[in-house]
C-alpha positions as semicolon CSV with decimal commas, in nm:
position;residue;x (nm);y (nm);z (nm)
1;M;-5,798;-0,094;-3,433
2;F;-5,733;-0,440;-3,290
3;K;-5,366;-0,410;-3,385
4;S;-5,341;-0,071;-3,216
5;L;-5,499;-0,206;-2,897
6;S;-5,264;-0,506;-2,896
7;L;-4,965;-0,280;-2,944
8;L;-5,078;-0,060;-2,654
9;L;-5,125;-0,360;-2,424
10;L;-4,783;-0,496;-2,519
11;T;-4,621;-0,158;-2,449
12;C;-4,789;-0,139;-2,105
13;F;-4,676;-0,492;-2,025
14;L;-4,314;-0,423;-2,117
15;F;-4,316;-0,095;-1,920
16;S;-4,457;-0,273;-1,616
17;Q;-4,183;-0,534;-1,641
18;V;-3,910;-0,265;-1,658
19;L;-4,066;-0,083;-1,362
20;S;-4,092;-0,409;-1,171
21;D;-3,725;-0,485;-1,234
22;T;-3,628;-0,133;-1,128
23;I;-3,799;-0,153;-0,789
24;R;-3,739;-0,524;-0,731
25;Y;-3,681;-0,602;-0,362
26;V;-3,350;-0,771;-0,280
27;E;-3,372;-1,052;-0,028
28;Y;-3,113;-1,018;0,247
29;K;-2,869;-1,292;0,326
30;Y;-2,812;-1,365;0,696
31;E;-2,514;-1,518;0,877
32;D;-2,544;-1,561;1,255
33;S;-2,805;-1,281;1,286
34;I;-2,582;-1,051;1,077
35;I;-2,709;-0,918;0,743
36;V;-2,455;-0,969;0,465
37;L;-2,468;-0,663;0,240
38;D;-2,344;-0,640;-0,116
39;P;-2,350;-0,359;-0,377
40;A;-2,710;-0,455;-0,470
41;S;-2,851;-0,450;-0,116
42;I;-2,662;-0,182;0,076
43;N;-2,864;0,115;-0,051
44;Q;-3,186;-0,073;0,011
45;A;-3,080;-0,137;0,373
46;L;-2,982;0,224;0,434
47;N;-3,321;0,342;0,307
48;E;-3,522;0,071;0,483
49;F;-3,381;0,036;0,835
50;S;-3,393;0,301;1,105
51;Y;-3,049;0,203;1,234
52;T;-2,802;0,024;1,007
53;F;-2,473;-0,067;1,173
54;I;-2,218;-0,192;0,920
55;E;-1,883;-0,358;0,964
56;F;-1,679;-0,294;0,650
57;Y;-1,428;-0,577;0,657
58;A;-1,170;-0,763;0,452
59;P;-1,148;-1,145;0,463
60;W;-0,767;-1,132;0,489
61;C;-0,763;-0,878;0,775
62;H;-0,630;-1,021;1,104
63;H;-0,822;-0,768;1,316
64;C;-1,143;-0,848;1,127
65;K;-1,101;-1,219;1,198
66;K;-1,037;-1,150;1,565
67;V;-1,359;-0,952;1,609
68;I;-1,587;-1,209;1,437
69;P;-1,707;-1,396;1,752
70;E;-1,764;-1,067;1,938
71;Y;-1,968;-0,923;1,651
72;I;-2,177;-1,239;1,627
73;Q;-2,247;-1,229;2,000
74;A;-2,355;-0,863;1,980
75;A;-2,579;-0,942;1,682
76;H;-2,753;-1,229;1,865
77;Y;-2,812;-1,015;2,173
78;L;-2,939;-0,703;1,992
79;S;-3,167;-0,902;1,761
80;E;-3,364;-0,995;2,075
81;T;-3,337;-0,677;2,282
82;N;-3,316;-0,405;2,014
83;P;-3,445;-0,550;1,684
84;E;-3,466;-0,202;1,531
85;I;-3,082;-0,199;1,520
86;K;-2,962;-0,408;1,226
87;L;-2,607;-0,540;1,245
88;C;-2,460;-0,586;0,898
89;K;-2,130;-0,659;0,732
90;A;-1,994;-0,576;0,388
91;D;-1,683;-0,692;0,207
92;F;-1,590;-0,422;-0,044
93;S;-1,216;-0,479;-0,004
94;D;-1,160;-0,558;-0,372
95;Q;-1,387;-0,283;-0,509
96;K;-1,202;0,048;-0,518
97;D;-1,501;0,250;-0,630
98;L;-1,710;0,138;-0,332
99;I;-1,420;0,188;-0,089
100;S;-1,397;0,544;-0,217
101;Q;-1,775;0,597;-0,217
102;Y;-1,811;0,486;0,145
103;N;-1,487;0,653;0,255
104;I;-1,329;0,337;0,396
105;S;-0,970;0,401;0,506
106;G;-0,899;0,079;0,695
107;F;-1,040;-0,252;0,816
108;P;-1,246;-0,315;1,011
109;T;-1,450;0,007;0,994
110;F;-1,767;0,016;1,207
111;R;-2,024;0,275;1,104
112;L;-2,380;0,358;1,211
113;Y;-2,622;0,493;0,950
114;I;-2,934;0,657;1,096
115;K;-3,230;0,695;0,863
116;G;-3,294;1,063;0,795
117;Q;-2,941;1,173;0,883
118;E;-2,699;1,259;0,604
119;E;-2,373;1,169;0,780
120;P;-2,303;0,831;0,943
121;V;-2,133;0,798;1,283
122;D;-1,804;0,609;1,315
123;C;-1,771;0,369;1,606
124;R;-1,405;0,379;1,706
125;G;-1,252;0,139;1,956
126;C;-1,542;-0,108;1,952
127;R;-1,384;-0,453;1,953
128;T;-1,586;-0,653;2,208
129;S;-1,955;-0,743;2,208
130;Q;-2,017;-0,536;2,521
131;E;-1,846;-0,231;2,370
132;I;-2,054;-0,262;2,052
133;I;-2,381;-0,309;2,241
134;R;-2,311;-0,022;2,481
135;W;-2,206;0,215;2,201
136;L;-2,512;0,137;1,989
137;R;-2,753;0,185;2,275
138;K;-2,605;0,525;2,353
139;H;-2,635;0,636;1,989
140;T;-2,980;0,497;1,908
141;G;-3,194;0,599;2,201
142;S;-3,179;0,692;2,565
143;P;-2,819;0,683;2,692
144;S;-2,937;0,495;3,001
145;L;-3,159;0,188;3,031
146;E;-3,444;0,142;3,279
147;M;-3,445;-0,183;3,474
148;N;-3,803;-0,289;3,560
149;S;-3,723;-0,573;3,800
150;L;-3,458;-0,677;4,050
151;E;-3,389;-0,984;3,837
152;D;-3,319;-0,772;3,526
153;F;-3,104;-0,535;3,732
154;E;-2,883;-0,809;3,873
155;K;-2,853;-0,985;3,538
156;F;-2,735;-0,663;3,375
157;I;-2,464;-0,574;3,627
158;T;-2,322;-0,928;3,622
159;N;-2,308;-0,930;3,240
160;N;-2,134;-0,592;3,197
161;P;-1,786;-0,496;3,320
162;N;-1,866;-0,142;3,442
163;V;-2,216;-0,021;3,522
164;A;-2,335;0,308;3,675
165;A;-2,678;0,260;3,835
166;Y;-2,911;0,543;3,935
167;F;-3,164;0,469;4,209
168;G;-3,469;0,694;4,196
169;S;-3,722;0,878;3,984
170;K;-3,645;0,994;3,632
171;K;-3,809;1,326;3,714
172;A;-3,534;1,426;3,959
173;E;-3,274;1,687;3,860
174;S;-2,995;1,447;3,950
175;F;-3,124;1,200;3,690
176;K;-3,078;1,465;3,421
177;A;-2,712;1,495;3,525
178;F;-2,690;1,114;3,521
179;N;-2,821;1,100;3,164
180;M;-2,581;1,373;3,051
181;S;-2,289;1,170;3,185
182;A;-2,431;0,862;3,012
183;S;-2,413;1,048;2,680
184;E;-2,048;1,140;2,730
185;I;-1,884;0,834;2,888
186;E;-1,833;0,553;2,637
187;D;-1,679;0,271;2,843
188;V;-1,944;0,249;3,118
189;S;-2,305;0,126;3,088
190;F;-2,574;0,338;3,255
191;I;-2,896;0,197;3,402
192;S;-3,167;0,328;3,633
193;T;-3,430;0,178;3,859
194;D;-3,710;0,319;4,074
195;I;-3,802;-0,014;4,233
196;E;-3,798;-0,007;4,612
197;E;-3,703;-0,376;4,633
198;T;-3,381;-0,306;4,441
199;R;-3,290;-0,008;4,664
200;R;-3,341;-0,221;4,976
201;K;-3,132;-0,504;4,833
202;Y;-2,834;-0,273;4,776
203;G;-2,889;-0,048;5,077
204;V;-2,906;0,282;4,892
205;E;-3,124;0,591;4,915
206;E;-3,323;0,758;4,639
207;G;-3,106;0,983;4,420
208;Q;-2,784;0,792;4,482
209;V;-2,557;0,628;4,222
210;V;-2,369;0,301;4,263
211;L;-2,081;0,220;4,030
212;F;-2,051;-0,156;3,982
213;V;-1,703;-0,263;3,872
214;S;-1,570;-0,596;3,740
215;Y;-1,908;-0,751;3,660
216;G;-2,060;-0,648;3,991
217;T;-1,783;-0,786;4,214
218;E;-1,694;-0,438;4,342
219;K;-1,917;-0,138;4,407
220;R;-1,865;0,231;4,489
221;L;-2,134;0,465;4,621
222;L;-2,191;0,827;4,519
223;R;-2,445;0,996;4,742
224;E;-2,721;1,226;4,619
225;G;-2,669;1,595;4,537
226;F;-2,421;1,555;4,250
227;D;-2,396;1,735;3,917
228;K;-2,261;1,607;3,584
229;E;-1,902;1,719;3,651
230;K;-1,893;1,553;3,993
231;L;-2,044;1,233;3,853
232;N;-1,800;1,227;3,559
233;S;-1,506;1,270;3,796
234;F;-1,638;1,000;4,031
235;I;-1,679;0,750;3,748
236;E;-1,347;0,830;3,581
237;N;-1,153;0,784;3,906
238;R;-1,342;0,484;4,044
239;K;-1,432;0,273;3,737
240;Y;-1,125;0,052;3,768
241;P;-1,098;-0,261;3,984
242;L;-0,887;-0,231;4,298
243;V;-0,643;-0,480;4,148
244;S;-0,623;-0,508;3,771
245;Q;-0,419;-0,738;3,553
246;Y;-0,155;-0,545;3,362
247;E;-0,232;-0,473;2,998
248;R;-0,121;-0,200;2,760
249;S;-0,437;0,004;2,818
250;L;-0,326;0,047;3,180
251;N;-0,026;0,245;3,054
252;Q;-0,253;0,516;2,919
253;R;-0,437;0,540;3,249
254;I;-0,132;0,566;3,475
255;F;0,077;0,788;3,247
256;Q;-0,206;1,023;3,150
257;N;-0,309;1,071;3,512
258;K;0,047;1,042;3,657
259;L;-0,056;0,763;3,894
260;D;0,209;0,586;4,101
261;T;0,165;0,210;4,061
262;I;0,271;-0,099;4,256
263;F;0,312;-0,416;4,047
264;L;0,307;-0,776;4,163
265;F;0,508;-0,995;3,924
266;K;0,407;-1,360;3,951
267;K;0,367;-1,692;3,774
268;D;0,053;-1,905;3,766
269;N;0,162;-2,140;4,042
270;K;0,094;-2,193;4,412
271;A;0,336;-1,920;4,526
272;G;0,189;-1,676;4,274
273;T;-0,167;-1,746;4,386
274;K;-0,078;-1,687;4,753
275;A;0,105;-1,365;4,670
276;L;-0,191;-1,235;4,467
277;K;-0,431;-1,304;4,754
278;R;-0,213;-1,105;4,997
279;F;-0,169;-0,831;4,736
280;K;-0,548;-0,792;4,698
281;E;-0,598;-0,777;5,075
282;V;-0,357;-0,485;5,104
283;A;-0,525;-0,319;4,803
284;N;-0,844;-0,293;5,010
285;E;-0,652;-0,063;5,247
286;Y;-0,441;0,141;5,002
287;G;-0,624;0,112;4,670
288;D;-0,748;0,471;4,674
289;K;-0,392;0,606;4,710
290;I;-0,185;0,397;4,468
291;V;-0,273;0,176;4,169
292;F;-0,242;-0,200;4,227
293;S;-0,172;-0,423;3,927
294;F;-0,055;-0,782;3,894
295;V;0,162;-0,903;3,608
296;N;0,166;-1,257;3,471
297;Y;0,534;-1,311;3,400
298;E;0,471;-1,576;3,134
299;E;0,234;-1,365;2,923
300;N;0,275;-1,066;2,696
301;P;0,279;-0,776;2,762
302;G;0,369;-0,876;3,120
303;A;0,696;-1,037;3,014
304;K;0,804;-0,717;2,839
305;L;0,723;-0,507;3,145
306;A;0,916;-0,751;3,363
307;R;1,227;-0,705;3,149
308;S;1,200;-0,326;3,166
309;M;1,170;-0,348;3,546
310;N;1,467;-0,587;3,575
311;V;1,255;-0,874;3,704
312;T;1,387;-1,224;3,640
313;E;1,216;-1,559;3,685
314;D;1,427;-1,625;3,996
315;D;1,280;-1,312;4,160
316;L;0,917;-1,431;4,146
317;P;0,690;-1,348;4,310
318;T;0,812;-0,994;4,370
319;L;0,704;-0,631;4,372
320;R;0,805;-0,308;4,201
321;I;0,677;0,047;4,243
322;M;0,680;0,278;3,943
323;Q;0,673;0,651;4,010
324;I;0,562;0,857;3,712
325;K;0,843;1,109;3,668
326;L;1,098;1,188;3,398
327;P;1,272;0,953;3,387
328;L;1,056;0,687;3,547
329;N;1,159;0,608;3,903
330;K;1,153;0,237;3,983
331;F;1,170;0,107;4,338
332;Y;1,284;-0,248;4,414
333;F;1,149;-0,497;4,667
334;Y;1,383;-0,754;4,821
335;K;1,162;-0,934;5,075
336;K;0,904;-1,211;5,083
337;V;0,559;-1,108;4,958
338;T;0,356;-1,089;5,278
339;Q;0,087;-0,839;5,377
340;E;0,317;-0,679;5,633
341;N;0,603;-0,646;5,384
342;I;0,375;-0,503;5,113
343;R;0,249;-0,237;5,355
344;G;0,605;-0,161;5,464
345;F;0,722;-0,129;5,103
346;I;0,446;0,121;5,019
347;Q;0,507;0,319;5,338
348;D;0,885;0,330;5,278
349;F;0,814;0,463;4,929
350;W;0,583;0,735;5,060
351;D;0,824;0,832;5,339
352;R;1,121;0,837;5,096
353;R;1,313;0,579;5,298
354;I;1,412;0,391;4,980
355;D;1,593;0,520;4,673
356;P;1,488;0,456;4,313
357;Y;1,684;0,213;4,101
358;F;1,836;0,316;3,769
359;K;1,987;0,063;3,530
360;S;2,346;0,114;3,427
361;Q;2,611;-0,049;3,216
362;D;2,957;-0,096;3,362
363;L;3,189;0,203;3,377
364;P;3,365;0,237;3,041
365;A;3,727;0,124;3,006
366;E;3,802;0,450;2,821
367;K;3,651;0,776;2,940
368;Y;3,655;0,935;2,595
369;I;3,588;0,795;2,248
370;N;3,647;1,037;1,960
371;N;3,661;1,328;2,210
372;V;3,315;1,238;2,349
373;R;3,286;1,148;2,719
374;V;3,110;0,814;2,762
375;L;2,837;0,822;3,026
376;V;2,655;0,536;3,194
377;G;2,397;0,540;3,473
378;K;2,669;0,504;3,739
379;N;2,869;0,813;3,642
380;F;2,599;1,037;3,493
381;K;2,541;1,253;3,799
382;E;2,912;1,276;3,882
383;V;2,996;1,415;3,538
384;V;2,683;1,605;3,434
385;F;2,604;1,770;3,768
386;D;2,962;1,883;3,826
387;E;2,915;2,258;3,878
388;S;3,263;2,338;3,751
389;Q;3,170;2,257;3,391
390;D;2,901;2,281;3,125
391;V;2,804;1,943;2,982
392;M;2,630;1,873;2,652
393;V;2,480;1,521;2,644
394;F;2,379;1,326;2,335
395;F;2,118;1,063;2,432
396;F;2,116;0,783;2,174
397;A;2,020;0,424;2,102
398;P;2,263;0,204;1,904
399;T;1,986;0,054;1,693
400;C;1,819;0,389;1,617
401;Y;1,867;0,504;1,257
402;Y;1,853;0,875;1,346
403;S;2,098;0,826;1,632
404;G;2,340;0,679;1,379
405;L;2,305;0,984;1,156
406;L;2,362;1,228;1,441
407;K;2,658;1,052;1,604
408;P;2,931;1,165;1,356
409;V;2,801;1,524;1,378
410;I;2,837;1,518;1,758
411;E;3,191;1,377;1,724
412;K;3,289;1,658;1,485
413;V;3,149;1,918;1,727
414;A;3,342;1,755;2,013
415;L;3,662;1,777;1,808
416;R;3,608;2,146;1,735
417;V;3,543;2,244;2,101
418;K;3,798;2,013;2,267
419;E;4,019;2,313;2,358
420;T;3,730;2,489;2,537
421;P;3,791;2,493;2,914
422;N;3,516;2,357;3,137
423;L;3,303;2,221;2,852
424;V;3,236;1,848;2,809
425;I;3,063;1,682;2,516
426;A;2,919;1,350;2,632
427;C;2,690;1,070;2,517
428;M;2,476;0,803;2,686
429;D;2,317;0,487;2,547
430;T;1,958;0,504;2,676
431;T;1,888;0,136;2,606
432;G;2,124;0,028;2,884
433;N;2,133;0,331;3,112
434;E;1,902;0,556;3,310
435;A;1,977;0,854;3,530
436;E;1,778;1,049;3,784
437;D;1,703;1,410;3,682
438;S;1,835;1,358;3,329
439;K;1,494;1,473;3,195
440;A;1,564;1,280;2,875
441;T;1,236;1,198;2,704
442;A;1,333;1,103;2,349
443;T;1,603;0,928;2,147
444;P;1,799;1,079;1,991
445;S;1,807;1,407;2,179
446;V;2,068;1,659;2,294
447;K;2,063;1,864;2,614
448;L;2,300;2,122;2,760
449;Y;2,343;2,120;3,139
450;P;2,500;2,462;3,211
451;R;2,669;2,559;3,537
452;G;2,422;2,693;3,790
453;K;2,121;2,545;3,606
454;K;2,183;2,173;3,612
455;Y;1,819;2,094;3,690
456;E;1,701;2,312;3,402
457;P;1,879;2,164;3,098
458;I;1,840;2,334;2,762
459;D;1,699;2,125;2,477
460;Y;1,857;2,138;2,134
461;N;1,587;2,190;1,870
462;S;1,777;2,304;1,561
463;A;1,934;2,148;1,252
464;H;2,160;1,844;1,288
465;I;2,466;2,013;1,136
466;E;2,794;2,127;1,291
467;E;2,742;2,500;1,247
468;A;2,400;2,492;1,411
469;F;2,544;2,310;1,716
470;M;2,836;2,554;1,734
471;G;2,602;2,851;1,725
472;W;2,379;2,696;1,989
473;L;2,673;2,631;2,223
474;S;2,805;2,986;2,171
475;R;2,464;3,121;2,270
476;Y;2,378;2,906;2,571
477;A;2,705;2,781;2,723
478;T;2,837;2,972;3,026
479;V;3,194;2,936;2,900
480;E;3,358;3,102;2,601
481;I;3,369;2,855;2,312
482;V;3,713;2,793;2,162
483;D;3,667;2,665;1,806
484;S;3,972;2,460;1,703
485;D;3,885;2,522;1,338
486;R;4,047;2,865;1,381
487;F;4,382;2,690;1,380
488;H;4,312;2,531;1,040
489;P;4,282;2,816;0,788
490;N;4,145;2,601;0,505
491;V;3,871;2,457;0,722
492;N;3,809;2,800;0,871
493;H;3,772;2,949;0,526
494;H;3,517;2,683;0,445
495;H;3,317;2,771;0,756
496;Q;3,345;3,143;0,680
497;Q;3,187;3,071;0,344
498;Q;2,911;2,881;0,519
499;H;2,850;3,174;0,754
500;Q;2,841;3,411;0,459
501;N;2,584;3,191;0,287
502;I;2,373;3,182;0,601
503;D;2,397;3,560;0,644
504;L;2,288;3,613;0,287
């Protein structure tokens, strides 16, 4: 009996030990307010925390290294203001099974896991602390924050690049529209206040929205009586500073919205500082009609833009206007950068008193090479827009692999149609030449400019073989195609066989 009891107690003890090991709690490791997750702790975190935000990273990843200080800053801030949101990081880069399990396709990957929800939410484009904080607040609670004092209000707008502030009661219909916009717009923070002291300080009425731009240095007012669509449009069009430093993200804005832009190219010296001050003063007058941007000549991507706009160091400081058309129209400025001259330059552009500039190589020594007419910016219009002839143009780049493959095909087509009256096969190097109304948008590409429809060129979208080009020309050219292969029976027989194969 005693032995049986001892055996039972031993069995219970061993079972309790196994159970204890099974449910053992894993202590989290912290680095700068960030929880470091590993295969043993990640499931525990996902089951324990209401909001688990994980950066899946790789130690060798350049982009991961770049975001480290921003992620640390966001972690410090949210640990104080929103402790329910846990910022974590996990290095599974050398564990293929975990990469597959968590569906990690690149580094860094930022992902929010919400307790009770099956699917996590990917945070795309979050690279700064403010972007991370703003995104997390929108996805873990109310899309807008309530400011309970003037001090908190002013601290928030000076610490965030773009802030939309609603002044008034949360019970108003306009606040519902405000919150709907807050849920949709990712790159603007949304706050509200119903404190009379704050309204008096900023001189606004109840139900109005103020958009604070560039950390509160600029503000735009939207009066009451708006809906979500009107508010979205207002924010989208007015969330940019009057004068912004050029960066690649500006390209998306101006090209997507087809916004004409005036650029100030400058260096960080006394002359550049004076020019920028005058530039900003004029922006206060014209900023709602044309985009103002300054370019630091000595920095990338400003230096690259300067080269594309034919700006040299000797020109600085100077201006250029870029008109969003196909191709881009660029307008040159040849005067001293003063307020009066800036205004005059913009007005001359609007009144069409100045012509766009198109880069061009020198006129070629030989008009034709291998039966192909050589075009440059200077002679493009003269040749292509000659109404006495159809012109097929091959737009290419010497360093482009696909241009190199297509070039001999174009030369063979030119040889075959050289006896065709009033038909020219031409080519233009797009790296050194531009032409107004060419409508060339890609390299390599081929367009036919037929008589009577020069401003409506026909794009070639078929196979890059001789017979396809010949068929295309026969169909769309206004002249009758004379194929010189007819005078070479052996070659002609070969092409007949090709036609027979195609027909079959």
